[in-house]
N, CA, C, O and the ligand as a Tripos MOL2 file, in Angstrom:
@<TRIPOS>MOLECULE
protein
  297   295    75     0     0
PROTEIN
NO_CHARGES

@<TRIPOS>ATOM
      1 N         -27.8820 -182.1420  109.0570 N.3       1 MET1
      2 CA        -28.0790 -183.4800  108.7080 C.3       1 MET1
      3 C         -29.6000 -183.7330  108.5800 C.2       1 MET1
      4 O         -30.4040 -183.1590  109.3150 O.2       1 MET1
      5 N         -29.9610 -184.6020  107.6320 N.am      2 ARG2
      6 CA        -31.3520 -184.8770  107.3550 C.3       2 ARG2
      7 C         -31.9350 -185.7820  108.4970 C.2       2 ARG2
      8 O         -31.1880 -186.5350  109.1210 O.2       2 ARG2
      9 N         -33.1980 -185.7050  108.7470 N.am      3 ASN3
     10 CA        -33.8560 -186.5300  109.7080 C.3       3 ASN3
     11 C         -34.5170 -187.7020  108.9520 C.2       3 ASN3
     12 O         -34.9630 -187.5760  107.8120 O.2       3 ASN3
     13 N         -34.5510 -188.8120  109.6360 N.am      4 LEU4
     14 CA        -35.3320 -189.9670  109.1940 C.3       4 LEU4
     15 C         -36.8320 -189.8610  109.4570 C.2       4 LEU4
     16 O         -37.2120 -189.3530  110.5130 O.2       4 LEU4
     17 N         -37.6640 -190.2910  108.5950 N.am      5 ASN5
     18 CA        -39.1030 -190.2140  108.7860 C.3       5 ASN5
     19 C         -39.7760 -191.5280  109.1260 C.2       5 ASN5
     20 O         -39.2480 -192.6030  108.8430 O.2       5 ASN5
     21 N         -40.9220 -191.4340  109.7230 N.am      6 CYS6
     22 CA        -41.6910 -192.6150  110.0480 C.3       6 CYS6
     23 C         -42.1180 -193.3650  108.7610 C.2       6 CYS6
     24 O         -42.6150 -192.7830  107.7960 O.2       6 CYS6
     25 N         -41.8920 -194.6710  108.8160 N.am      7 PRO7
     26 CA        -42.2370 -195.4910  107.6200 C.3       7 PRO7
     27 C         -43.7170 -195.4880  107.2380 C.2       7 PRO7
     28 O         -44.0660 -195.8120  106.1030 O.2       7 PRO7
     29 N         -44.5800 -195.1260  108.1750 N.am      8 GLN8
     30 CA        -45.9910 -195.1290  107.9880 C.3       8 GLN8
     31 C         -46.6110 -193.8020  107.5390 C.2       8 GLN8
     32 O         -47.3110 -193.6690  106.5360 O.2       8 GLN8
     33 N         -46.2550 -192.7940  108.4420 N.am      9 CYS9
     34 CA        -46.8880 -191.5260  108.0740 C.3       9 CYS9
     35 C         -45.8530 -190.3910  107.5760 C.2       9 CYS9
     36 O         -46.2380 -189.2820  107.2060 O.2       9 CYS9
     37 N         -44.6540 -190.7420  107.6030 N.am     10 ASP10
     38 CA        -43.6290 -189.7950  106.9850 C.3      10 ASP10
     39 C         -43.3270 -188.6050  107.7640 C.2      10 ASP10
     40 O         -42.7180 -187.6970  107.1970 O.2      10 ASP10
     41 N         -43.6840 -188.4710  109.0540 N.am     11 ILE11
     42 CA        -43.2440 -187.3510  109.7710 C.3      11 ILE11
     43 C         -41.8840 -187.7380  110.5540 C.2      11 ILE11
     44 O         -41.5340 -188.9130  110.6650 O.2      11 ILE11
     45 N         -41.2170 -186.7640  111.0360 N.am     12 HIS12
     46 CA        -39.9140 -186.9990  111.5650 C.3      12 HIS12
     47 C         -39.8790 -186.7550  113.0420 C.2      12 HIS12
     48 O         -38.7870 -186.5590  113.5760 O.2      12 HIS12
     49 N         -41.0100 -186.7510  113.7660 N.am     13 ARG13
     50 CA        -41.0090 -186.5010  115.2060 C.3      13 ARG13
     51 C         -41.4030 -187.7910  115.9070 C.2      13 ARG13
     52 O         -42.3880 -188.4280  115.5320 O.2      13 ARG13
     53 N         -40.6700 -188.1630  116.8810 N.am     14 PHE14
     54 CA        -40.8830 -189.4220  117.6690 C.3      14 PHE14
     55 C         -40.8060 -189.1150  119.1670 C.2      14 PHE14
     56 O         -40.3410 -188.0450  119.5620 O.2      14 PHE14
     57 N         -41.2370 -190.0060  119.9520 N.am     15 VAL15
     58 CA        -40.9340 -189.9650  121.3660 C.3      15 VAL15
     59 C         -40.2130 -191.2030  121.9160 C.2      15 VAL15
     60 O         -40.4050 -192.3250  121.4470 O.2      15 VAL15
     61 N         -39.4060 -190.9600  122.8960 N.am     16 VAL16
     62 CA        -38.8740 -192.2080  123.6200 C.3      16 VAL16
     63 C         -39.4260 -192.1670  125.0430 C.2      16 VAL16
     64 O         -39.8530 -191.1260  125.5410 O.2      16 VAL16
     65 N         -39.4010 -193.3370  125.6740 N.am     17 LYS17
     66 CA        -39.9260 -193.3700  127.0010 C.3      17 LYS17
     67 C         -38.8750 -193.9020  128.0640 C.2      17 LYS17
     68 O         -37.8780 -194.5440  127.7310 O.2      17 LYS17
     69 N         -39.1740 -193.5930  129.3030 N.am     18 ASN18
     70 CA        -38.2690 -194.1360  130.3330 C.3      18 ASN18
     71 C         -39.1170 -195.0750  131.2500 C.2      18 ASN18
     72 O         -40.2960 -195.3300  131.0010 O.2      18 ASN18
     73 N         -38.4790 -195.5450  132.2690 N.am     19 GLU19
     74 CA        -39.1910 -196.5640  133.0980 C.3      19 GLU19
     75 C         -40.4100 -196.0510  133.7710 C.2      19 GLU19
     76 O         -41.2850 -196.8410  134.1270 O.2      19 GLU19
     77 N         -40.5220 -194.7240  133.9720 N.am     20 LYS20
     78 CA        -41.7560 -194.1460  134.6740 C.3      20 LYS20
     79 C         -42.8200 -193.9690  133.5850 C.2      20 LYS20
     80 O         -43.9540 -193.6180  133.9130 O.2      20 LYS20
     81 N         -42.5020 -194.1990  132.2900 N.am     21 GLY21
     82 CA        -43.5350 -193.9770  131.3150 C.3      21 GLY21
     83 C         -43.6040 -192.5220  130.8270 C.2      21 GLY21
     84 O         -44.5250 -192.1200  130.1160 O.2      21 GLY21
     85 N         -42.5640 -191.7350  131.2530 N.am     22 GLU22
     86 CA        -42.5280 -190.4110  130.7510 C.3      22 GLU22
     87 C         -41.9820 -190.3910  129.3130 C.2      22 GLU22
     88 O         -41.2770 -191.3170  128.9130 O.2      22 GLU22
     89 N         -42.2930 -189.3700  128.5510 N.am     23 THR23
     90 CA        -41.8440 -189.3130  127.1710 C.3      23 THR23
     91 C         -41.2180 -188.0030  126.8790 C.2      23 THR23
     92 O         -41.5680 -186.9800  127.4670 O.2      23 THR23
     93 N         -40.2940 -188.0280  125.9750 N.am     24 ILE24
     94 CA        -39.7500 -186.7230  125.4100 C.3      24 ILE24
     95 C         -39.7140 -186.8330  123.8560 C.2      24 ILE24
     96 O         -39.5820 -187.9060  123.2680 O.2      24 ILE24
     97 N         -39.8380 -185.6790  123.2760 N.am     25 LEU25
     98 CA        -39.9120 -185.5520  121.8200 C.3      25 LEU25
     99 C         -38.4240 -185.5940  121.2700 C.2      25 LEU25
    100 O         -37.5250 -184.9140  121.7640 O.2      25 LEU25
    101 N         -38.2530 -186.4440  120.2140 N.am     26 VAL26
    102 CA        -36.9080 -186.5600  119.6040 C.3      26 VAL26
    103 C         -37.1110 -186.6940  118.1440 C.2      26 VAL26
    104 O         -38.2070 -186.9270  117.6360 O.2      26 VAL26
    105 N         -35.9180 -186.5250  117.4410 N.am     27 THR27
    106 CA        -35.8510 -186.7760  116.0290 C.3      27 THR27
    107 C         -34.6400 -187.7600  115.8560 C.2      27 THR27
    108 O         -33.7990 -187.8950  116.7450 O.2      27 THR27
    109 N         -34.5950 -188.4520  114.6410 N.am     28 VAL28
    110 CA        -33.5820 -189.4390  114.4480 C.3      28 VAL28
    111 C         -32.8660 -188.9260  113.1690 C.2      28 VAL28
    112 O         -33.5010 -188.6470  112.1520 O.2      28 VAL28
    113 N         -31.5090 -188.8120  113.2640 N.am     29 THR29
    114 CA        -30.7470 -188.2940  112.1140 C.3      29 THR29
    115 C         -30.4130 -189.4960  111.2440 C.2      29 THR29
    116 O         -30.6480 -190.6440  111.6220 O.2      29 THR29
    117 N         -29.8560 -189.2030  110.0640 N.am     30 GLU30
    118 CA        -29.5090 -190.2070  109.1160 C.3      30 GLU30
    119 C         -28.4000 -191.1950  109.6650 C.2      30 GLU30
    120 O         -28.1870 -192.2850  109.1340 O.2      30 GLU30
    121 N         -27.7400 -190.7490  110.7230 N.am     31 ALA31
    122 CA        -26.7550 -191.5550  111.3670 C.3      31 ALA31
    123 C         -27.3440 -192.3950  112.5600 C.2      31 ALA31
    124 O         -26.6230 -192.9880  113.3630 O.2      31 ALA31
    125 N         -28.6940 -192.3940  112.6050 N.am     32 TYR32
    126 CA        -29.4160 -193.1210  113.6390 C.3      32 TYR32
    127 C         -29.1090 -192.4690  115.0450 C.2      32 TYR32
    128 O         -29.2730 -193.1130  116.0810 O.2      32 TYR32
    129 N         -28.6620 -191.1770  115.0390 N.am     33 GLU33
    130 CA        -28.5160 -190.6240  116.3240 C.3      33 GLU33
    131 C         -29.8490 -189.9700  116.7460 C.2      33 GLU33
    132 O         -30.5140 -189.2820  115.9720 O.2      33 GLU33
    133 N         -30.1930 -190.2270  118.0210 N.am     34 ILE34
    134 CA        -31.4670 -189.6540  118.6140 C.3      34 ILE34
    135 C         -31.1330 -188.3640  119.2090 C.2      34 ILE34
    136 O         -30.2690 -188.2680  120.0810 O.2      34 ILE34
    137 N         -31.8060 -187.3560  118.7540 N.am     35 THR35
    138 CA        -31.6090 -185.9930  119.3790 C.3      35 THR35
    139 C         -32.8680 -185.4720  119.8860 C.2      35 THR35
    140 O         -33.9290 -185.7060  119.3080 O.2      35 THR35
    141 N         -32.7870 -184.7420  120.9960 N.am     36 THR36
    142 CA        -34.0240 -184.1400  121.5850 C.3      36 THR36
    143 C         -34.3710 -182.9460  120.7700 C.2      36 THR36
    144 O         -33.4820 -182.2770  120.2430 O.2      36 THR36
    145 N         -35.6590 -182.6490  120.6450 N.am     37 VAL37
    146 CA        -36.1900 -181.5560  120.0270 C.3      37 VAL37
    147 C         -36.0160 -180.2960  120.8540 C.2      37 VAL37
    148 O         -35.7110 -179.2230  120.3330 O.2      37 VAL37
    149 N         -36.2090 -180.4440  122.0990 N.am     38 HIS38
    150 CA        -36.0370 -179.2930  123.0590 C.3      38 HIS38
    151 C         -34.6370 -179.4210  123.7230 C.2      38 HIS38
    152 O         -34.2810 -180.4170  124.3530 O.2      38 HIS38
    153 N         -33.9540 -178.4200  123.5370 N.am     39 ALA39
    154 CA        -32.5010 -178.4960  124.0510 C.3      39 ALA39
    155 C         -32.3800 -178.7810  125.5290 C.2      39 ALA39
    156 O         -31.3720 -179.3280  125.9760 O.2      39 ALA39
    157 N         -33.4340 -178.4020  126.3260 N.am     40 THR40
    158 CA        -33.3530 -178.5760  127.7290 C.3      40 THR40
    159 C         -33.6400 -180.0000  128.1910 C.2      40 THR40
    160 O         -33.4140 -180.3580  129.3460 O.2      40 THR40
    161 N         -34.1510 -180.8090  127.2410 N.am     41 ASP41
    162 CA        -34.4380 -182.2300  127.6000 C.3      41 ASP41
    163 C         -33.1600 -183.0520  127.6500 C.2      41 ASP41
    164 O         -32.1900 -182.8040  126.9340 O.2      41 ASP41
    165 N         -33.2100 -184.0640  128.5530 N.am     42 SER42
    166 CA        -32.0790 -184.9690  128.5830 C.3      42 SER42
    167 C         -32.4980 -186.3470  128.3340 C.2      42 SER42
    168 O         -33.5830 -186.7560  128.7470 O.2      42 SER42
    169 N         -31.6350 -187.1220  127.6390 N.am     43 LEU43
    170 CA        -32.0090 -188.5290  127.2680 C.3      43 LEU43
    171 C         -31.5850 -189.4440  128.3120 C.2      43 LEU43
    172 O         -31.6570 -190.6540  128.0990 O.2      43 LEU43
    173 N         -31.1260 -188.9690  129.4850 N.am     44 ASP44
    174 CA        -30.7360 -189.8540  130.5790 C.3      44 ASP44
    175 C         -31.8760 -190.6680  131.0350 C.2      44 ASP44
    176 O         -32.9480 -190.1170  131.2870 O.2      44 ASP44
    177 N         -31.7170 -191.9960  131.1650 N.am     45 GLY45
    178 CA        -32.7020 -192.8240  131.6860 C.3      45 GLY45
    179 C         -33.7200 -193.2380  130.6730 C.2      45 GLY45
    180 O         -34.5990 -194.0330  131.0050 O.2      45 GLY45
    181 N         -33.6630 -192.7530  129.4580 N.am     46 PHE46
    182 CA        -34.7310 -193.0810  128.4680 C.3      46 PHE46
    183 C         -34.2360 -194.2850  127.6100 C.2      46 PHE46
    184 O         -33.0410 -194.4080  127.3380 O.2      46 PHE46
    185 N         -35.1410 -195.1290  127.2100 N.am     47 ASP47
    186 CA        -34.8220 -196.2550  126.4020 C.3      47 ASP47
    187 C         -34.7600 -195.8200  124.9310 C.2      47 ASP47
    188 O         -35.7890 -195.4810  124.3450 O.2      47 ASP47
    189 N         -33.6270 -195.8270  124.3640 N.am     48 LEU48
    190 CA        -33.3750 -195.3560  122.9620 C.3      48 LEU48
    191 C         -33.4520 -196.4480  121.9640 C.2      48 LEU48
    192 O         -33.1810 -196.2220  120.7840 O.2      48 LEU48
    193 N         -33.8190 -197.6570  122.3940 N.am     49 THR49
    194 CA        -33.8280 -198.7990  121.4400 C.3      49 THR49
    195 C         -35.3130 -198.8250  120.7620 C.2      49 THR49
    196 O         -35.4990 -199.3640  119.6710 O.2      49 THR49
    197 N         -36.2470 -198.2570  121.4330 N.am     50 VAL50
    198 CA        -37.6140 -198.2360  120.7180 C.3      50 VAL50
    199 C         -38.1120 -196.7460  120.7060 C.2      50 VAL50
    200 O         -38.1370 -196.0410  121.7150 O.2      50 VAL50
    201 N         -38.4850 -196.3630  119.5140 N.am     51 ILE51
    202 CA        -39.0310 -195.0110  119.3420 C.3      51 ILE51
    203 C         -40.5080 -195.1220  118.9100 C.2      51 ILE51
    204 O         -40.8890 -196.0580  118.2070 O.2      51 ILE51
    205 N         -41.2930 -194.1950  119.3240 N.am     52 TYR52
    206 CA        -42.6870 -194.1150  119.0300 C.3      52 TYR52
    207 C         -43.0680 -193.0090  118.1220 C.2      52 TYR52
    208 O         -42.7050 -191.8590  118.3670 O.2      52 TYR52
    209 N         -43.7750 -193.3000  117.0980 N.am     53 CYS53
    210 CA        -44.0920 -192.1330  116.1240 C.3      53 CYS53
    211 C         -45.1470 -191.2040  116.8120 C.2      53 CYS53
    212 O         -46.0270 -191.6940  117.5210 O.2      53 CYS53
    213 N         -45.0540 -189.9280  116.6060 N.am     54 LEU54
    214 CA        -45.9580 -189.0090  117.1420 C.3      54 LEU54
    215 C         -47.2320 -188.9290  116.3720 C.2      54 LEU54
    216 O         -48.2560 -188.4990  116.9030 O.2      54 LEU54
    217 N         -47.1960 -189.3390  115.1120 N.am     55 GLY55
    218 CA        -48.2800 -189.1200  114.2100 C.3      55 GLY55
    219 C         -49.1140 -190.3100  113.9560 C.2      55 GLY55
    220 O         -50.2080 -190.1610  113.4120 O.2      55 GLY55
    221 N         -48.6960 -191.4690  114.2990 N.am     56 CYS56
    222 CA        -49.4090 -192.7370  114.0540 C.3      56 CYS56
    223 C         -48.9870 -193.7320  115.1420 C.2      56 CYS56
    224 O         -48.2830 -193.3570  116.0800 O.2      56 CYS56
    225 N         -49.4190 -195.0220  115.0210 N.am     57 SER57
    226 CA        -49.1560 -195.9780  115.9850 C.3      57 SER57
    227 C         -47.8570 -196.7450  115.8110 C.2      57 SER57
    228 O         -47.5930 -197.7090  116.5300 O.2      57 SER57
    229 N         -46.9990 -196.2840  114.7950 N.am     58 TRP58
    230 CA        -45.8110 -197.0080  114.5710 C.3      58 TRP58
    231 C         -44.8720 -196.8490  115.6590 C.2      58 TRP58
    232 O         -44.7170 -195.7720  116.2350 O.2      58 TRP58
    233 N         -44.1640 -198.0370  115.9830 N.am     59 LYS59
    234 CA        -43.0400 -197.9640  116.8920 C.3      59 LYS59
    235 C         -42.0120 -199.0490  116.5230 C.2      59 LYS59
    236 O         -42.3790 -200.1020  116.0000 O.2      59 LYS59
    237 N         -40.7720 -198.7970  116.7880 N.am     60 GLY60
    238 CA        -39.6880 -199.7070  116.4370 C.3      60 GLY60
    239 C         -38.3950 -199.1470  116.7750 C.2      60 GLY60
    240 O         -38.3070 -198.1110  117.4340 O.2      60 GLY60
    241 N         -37.2760 -199.8590  116.3060 N.am     61 SER61
    242 CA        -35.9780 -199.3730  116.6280 C.3      61 SER61
    243 C         -35.5830 -198.2950  115.6160 C.2      61 SER61
    244 O         -36.0770 -198.2830  114.4880 O.2      61 SER61
    245 N         -34.6950 -197.3960  116.0240 N.am     62 PRO62
    246 CA        -34.2940 -196.2970  115.0450 C.3      62 PRO62
    247 C         -33.7180 -196.8830  113.7530 C.2      62 PRO62
    248 O         -33.9090 -196.3130  112.6790 O.2      62 PRO62
    249 N         -32.9770 -198.0770  113.8550 N.am     63 LYS63
    250 CA        -32.4410 -198.6280  112.6420 C.3      63 LYS63
    251 C         -33.5310 -199.1610  111.6810 C.2      63 LYS63
    252 O         -33.2980 -199.2060  110.4730 O.2      63 LYS63
    253 N         -34.6080 -199.5290  112.1460 N.am     64 SER64
    254 CA        -35.7000 -200.0470  111.2200 C.3      64 SER64
    255 C         -36.2560 -198.9330  110.4270 C.2      64 SER64
    256 O         -37.0480 -199.1970  109.5220 O.2      64 SER64
    257 N         -35.9110 -197.6840  110.6830 N.am     65 LEU65
    258 CA        -36.3020 -196.5130  109.8060 C.3      65 LEU65
    259 C         -35.7150 -196.6510  108.4270 C.2      65 LEU65
    260 O         -36.2650 -196.1790  107.4320 O.2      65 LEU65
    261 N         -34.5260 -197.3440  108.4020 N.am     66 ARG66
    262 CA        -33.7230 -197.4320  107.1790 C.3      66 ARG66
    263 C         -34.5370 -198.1520  106.0380 C.2      66 ARG66
    264 O         -34.4310 -197.7450  104.8810 O.2      66 ARG66
    265 N         -35.3190 -199.1780  106.3420 N.am     67 SER67
    266 CA        -36.0250 -199.9100  105.3580 C.3      67 SER67
    267 C         -36.8720 -199.1010  104.5140 C.2      67 SER67
    268 O         -37.3190 -199.5360  103.4530 O.2      67 SER67
    269 N         -37.1310 -197.8210  104.9930 N.am     68 HIS68
    270 CA        -38.1070 -196.9270  104.2810 C.3      68 HIS68
    271 C         -37.3990 -196.0570  103.2140 C.2      68 HIS68
    272 O         -38.0500 -195.5110  102.3230 O.2      68 HIS68
    273 N         -36.1070 -195.9400  103.3160 N.am     69 THR69
    274 CA        -35.3980 -194.9170  102.4570 C.3      69 THR69
    275 C         -35.4470 -195.2640  100.9910 C.2      69 THR69
    276 O         -35.1910 -194.3730  100.1820 O.2      69 THR69
    277 N         -35.7490 -196.4670  100.5760 N.am     70 HIS70
    278 CA        -35.8360 -196.7490   99.1180 C.3      70 HIS70
    279 C         -37.2230 -196.7770   98.6400 C.2      70 HIS70
    280 O         -37.5110 -197.2530   97.5420 O.2      70 HIS70
    281 N         -38.1130 -196.2600   99.4690 N.am     71 LYS71
    282 CA        -39.4970 -196.0640   99.0280 C.3      71 LYS71
    283 C         -39.5930 -195.2250   97.7190 C.2      71 LYS71
    284 O         -38.8160 -194.2900   97.5240 O.2      71 LYS71
    285 N         -40.4850 -195.5470   96.8950 N.am     72 LYS72
    286 CA        -40.5930 -194.8360   95.6440 C.3      72 LYS72
    287 C         -41.2470 -193.4760   95.9310 C.2      72 LYS72
    288 O         -42.2510 -193.3480   96.6320 O.2      72 LYS72
    289 N         -40.5900 -192.4670   95.3270 N.am     73 LYS73
    290 CA        -41.0930 -191.0680   95.4250 C.3      73 LYS73
    291 C         -41.7110 -190.6310   94.0850 C.2      73 LYS73
    292 O         -41.2120 -190.9530   93.0070 O.2      73 LYS73
    293 N         -42.8080 -189.8890   94.2020 N.am     74 TYR74
    294 CA        -43.3670 -189.3980   92.9810 C.3      74 TYR74
    295 C         -42.8630 -188.0560   92.5760 C.2      74 TYR74
    296 O         -43.2720 -187.5290   91.5420 O.2      74 TYR74
    297 ZN        -45.9990 -192.3650  111.8670 Zn       75 ZN75
@<TRIPOS>BOND
     1     1     2 1
     2     2     3 1
     3     3     4 2
     4     3     5 am
     5     5     6 1
     6     6     7 1
     7     7     8 2
     8     7     9 am
     9     9    10 1
    10    10    11 1
    11    11    12 2
    12    11    13 am
    13    13    14 1
    14    14    15 1
    15    15    16 2
    16    15    17 am
    17    17    18 1
    18    18    19 1
    19    19    20 2
    20    19    21 am
    21    21    22 1
    22    22    23 1
    23    23    24 2
    24    23    25 am
    25    25    26 1
    26    26    27 1
    27    27    28 2
    28    27    29 am
    29    29    30 1
    30    30    31 1
    31    31    32 2
    32    31    33 am
    33    33    34 1
    34    34    35 1
    35    35    36 2
    36    35    37 am
    37    37    38 1
    38    38    39 1
    39    39    40 2
    40    39    41 am
    41    41    42 1
    42    42    43 1
    43    43    44 2
    44    43    45 am
    45    45    46 1
    46    46    47 1
    47    47    48 2
    48    47    49 am
    49    49    50 1
    50    50    51 1
    51    51    52 2
    52    51    53 am
    53    53    54 1
    54    54    55 1
    55    55    56 2
    56    55    57 am
    57    57    58 1
    58    58    59 1
    59    59    60 2
    60    59    61 am
    61    61    62 1
    62    62    63 1
    63    63    64 2
    64    63    65 am
    65    65    66 1
    66    66    67 1
    67    67    68 2
    68    67    69 am
    69    69    70 1
    70    70    71 1
    71    71    72 2
    72    71    73 am
    73    73    74 1
    74    74    75 1
    75    75    76 2
    76    75    77 am
    77    77    78 1
    78    78    79 1
    79    79    80 2
    80    79    81 am
    81    81    82 1
    82    82    83 1
    83    83    84 2
    84    83    85 am
    85    85    86 1
    86    86    87 1
    87    87    88 2
    88    87    89 am
    89    89    90 1
    90    90    91 1
    91    91    92 2
    92    91    93 am
    93    93    94 1
    94    94    95 1
    95    95    96 2
    96    95    97 am
    97    97    98 1
    98    98    99 1
    99    99   100 2
   100    99   101 am
   101   101   102 1
   102   102   103 1
   103   103   104 2
   104   103   105 am
   105   105   106 1
   106   106   107 1
   107   107   108 2
   108   107   109 am
   109   109   110 1
   110   110   111 1
   111   111   112 2
   112   111   113 am
   113   113   114 1
   114   114   115 1
   115   115   116 2
   116   115   117 am
   117   117   118 1
   118   118   119 1
   119   119   120 2
   120   119   121 am
   121   121   122 1
   122   122   123 1
   123   123   124 2
   124   123   125 am
   125   125   126 1
   126   126   127 1
   127   127   128 2
   128   127   129 am
   129   129   130 1
   130   130   131 1
   131   131   132 2
   132   131   133 am
   133   133   134 1
   134   134   135 1
   135   135   136 2
   136   135   137 am
   137   137   138 1
   138   138   139 1
   139   139   140 2
   140   139   141 am
   141   141   142 1
   142   142   143 1
   143   143   144 2
   144   143   145 am
   145   145   146 1
   146   146   147 1
   147   147   148 2
   148   147   149 am
   149   149   150 1
   150   150   151 1
   151   151   152 2
   152   151   153 am
   153   153   154 1
   154   154   155 1
   155   155   156 2
   156   155   157 am
   157   157   158 1
   158   158   159 1
   159   159   160 2
   160   159   161 am
   161   161   162 1
   162   162   163 1
   163   163   164 2
   164   163   165 am
   165   165   166 1
   166   166   167 1
   167   167   168 2
   168   167   169 am
   169   169   170 1
   170   170   171 1
   171   171   172 2
   172   171   173 am
   173   173   174 1
   174   174   175 1
   175   175   176 2
   176   175   177 am
   177   177   178 1
   178   178   179 1
   179   179   180 2
   180   179   181 am
   181   181   182 1
   182   182   183 1
   183   183   184 2
   184   183   185 am
   185   185   186 1
   186   186   187 1
   187   187   188 2
   188   187   189 am
   189   189   190 1
   190   190   191 1
   191   191   192 2
   192   191   193 am
   193   193   194 1
   194   194   195 1
   195   195   196 2
   196   195   197 am
   197   197   198 1
   198   198   199 1
   199   199   200 2
   200   199   201 am
   201   201   202 1
   202   202   203 1
   203   203   204 2
   204   203   205 am
   205   205   206 1
   206   206   207 1
   207   207   208 2
   208   207   209 am
   209   209   210 1
   210   210   211 1
   211   211   212 2
   212   211   213 am
   213   213   214 1
   214   214   215 1
   215   215   216 2
   216   215   217 am
   217   217   218 1
   218   218   219 1
   219   219   220 2
   220   219   221 am
   221   221   222 1
   222   222   223 1
   223   223   224 2
   224   223   225 am
   225   225   226 1
   226   226   227 1
   227   227   228 2
   228   227   229 am
   229   229   230 1
   230   230   231 1
   231   231   232 2
   232   231   233 am
   233   233   234 1
   234   234   235 1
   235   235   236 2
   236   235   237 am
   237   237   238 1
   238   238   239 1
   239   239   240 2
   240   239   241 am
   241   241   242 1
   242   242   243 1
   243   243   244 2
   244   243   245 am
   245   245   246 1
   246   246   247 1
   247   247   248 2
   248   247   249 am
   249   249   250 1
   250   250   251 1
   251   251   252 2
   252   251   253 am
   253   253   254 1
   254   254   255 1
   255   255   256 2
   256   255   257 am
   257   257   258 1
   258   258   259 1
   259   259   260 2
   260   259   261 am
   261   261   262 1
   262   262   263 1
   263   263   264 2
   264   263   265 am
   265   265   266 1
   266   266   267 1
   267   267   268 2
   268   267   269 am
   269   269   270 1
   270   270   271 1
   271   271   272 2
   272   271   273 am
   273   273   274 1
   274   274   275 1
   275   275   276 2
   276   275   277 am
   277   277   278 1
   278   278   279 1
   279   279   280 2
   280   279   281 am
   281   281   282 1
   282   282   283 1
   283   283   284 2
   284   283   285 am
   285   285   286 1
   286   286   287 1
   287   287   288 2
   288   287   289 am
   289   289   290 1
   290   290   291 1
   291   291   292 2
   292   291   293 am
   293   293   294 1
   294   294   295 1
   295   295   296 2
@<TRIPOS>SUBSTRUCTURE
     1 MET1         2 RESIDUE 1 A MET
     2 ARG2         6 RESIDUE 1 A ARG
     3 ASN3        10 RESIDUE 1 A ASN
     4 LEU4        14 RESIDUE 1 A LEU
     5 ASN5        18 RESIDUE 1 A ASN
     6 CYS6        22 RESIDUE 1 A CYS
     7 PRO7        26 RESIDUE 1 A PRO
     8 GLN8        30 RESIDUE 1 A GLN
     9 CYS9        34 RESIDUE 1 A CYS
    10 ASP10       38 RESIDUE 1 A ASP
    11 ILE11       42 RESIDUE 1 A ILE
    12 HIS12       46 RESIDUE 1 A HIS
    13 ARG13       50 RESIDUE 1 A ARG
    14 PHE14       54 RESIDUE 1 A PHE
    15 VAL15       58 RESIDUE 1 A VAL
    16 VAL16       62 RESIDUE 1 A VAL
    17 LYS17       66 RESIDUE 1 A LYS
    18 ASN18       70 RESIDUE 1 A ASN
    19 GLU19       74 RESIDUE 1 A GLU
    20 LYS20       78 RESIDUE 1 A LYS
    21 GLY21       82 RESIDUE 1 A GLY
    22 GLU22       86 RESIDUE 1 A GLU
    23 THR23       90 RESIDUE 1 A THR
    24 ILE24       94 RESIDUE 1 A ILE
    25 LEU25       98 RESIDUE 1 A LEU
    26 VAL26      102 RESIDUE 1 A VAL
    27 THR27      106 RESIDUE 1 A THR
    28 VAL28      110 RESIDUE 1 A VAL
    29 THR29      114 RESIDUE 1 A THR
    30 GLU30      118 RESIDUE 1 A GLU
    31 ALA31      122 RESIDUE 1 A ALA
    32 TYR32      126 RESIDUE 1 A TYR
    33 GLU33      130 RESIDUE 1 A GLU
    34 ILE34      134 RESIDUE 1 A ILE
    35 THR35      138 RESIDUE 1 A THR
    36 THR36      142 RESIDUE 1 A THR
    37 VAL37      146 RESIDUE 1 A VAL
    38 HIS38      150 RESIDUE 1 A HIS
    39 ALA39      154 RESIDUE 1 A ALA
    40 THR40      158 RESIDUE 1 A THR
    41 ASP41      162 RESIDUE 1 A ASP
    42 SER42      166 RESIDUE 1 A SER
    43 LEU43      170 RESIDUE 1 A LEU
    44 ASP44      174 RESIDUE 1 A ASP
    45 GLY45      178 RESIDUE 1 A GLY
    46 PHE46      182 RESIDUE 1 A PHE
    47 ASP47      186 RESIDUE 1 A ASP
    48 LEU48      190 RESIDUE 1 A LEU
    49 THR49      194 RESIDUE 1 A THR
    50 VAL50      198 RESIDUE 1 A VAL
    51 ILE51      202 RESIDUE 1 A ILE
    52 TYR52      206 RESIDUE 1 A TYR
    53 CYS53      210 RESIDUE 1 A CYS
    54 LEU54      214 RESIDUE 1 A LEU
    55 GLY55      218 RESIDUE 1 A GLY
    56 CYS56      222 RESIDUE 1 A CYS
    57 SER57      226 RESIDUE 1 A SER
    58 TRP58      230 RESIDUE 1 A TRP
    59 LYS59      234 RESIDUE 1 A LYS
    60 GLY60      238 RESIDUE 1 A GLY
    61 SER61      242 RESIDUE 1 A SER
    62 PRO62      246 RESIDUE 1 A PRO
    63 LYS63      250 RESIDUE 1 A LYS
    64 SER64      254 RESIDUE 1 A SER
    65 LEU65      258 RESIDUE 1 A LEU
    66 ARG66      262 RESIDUE 1 A ARG
    67 SER67      266 RESIDUE 1 A SER
    68 HIS68      270 RESIDUE 1 A HIS
    69 THR69      274 RESIDUE 1 A THR
    70 HIS70      278 RESIDUE 1 A HIS
    71 LYS71      282 RESIDUE 1 A LYS
    72 LYS72      286 RESIDUE 1 A LYS
    73 LYS73      290 RESIDUE 1 A LYS
    74 TYR74      294 RESIDUE 1 A TYR
    75 ZN75       297 GROUP 0 **** ****
């Protein structure tokens, strides 16, 4: 399945945070499912409602990635 990209910098790697401020690396599929990049990571205790882009300062909900899909491509 395809991964969704950041609306600002177009990369597909994000992090999510837990209450302790710890982060893990994730990607978001077309079905808005958050999956860990490293198989050993667990999403337990992490807030999946806000994702943070790894490449720029963008953050938002996984669903807000959708608004980018009709961007004009050259
Ligand atoms: Zn970005």
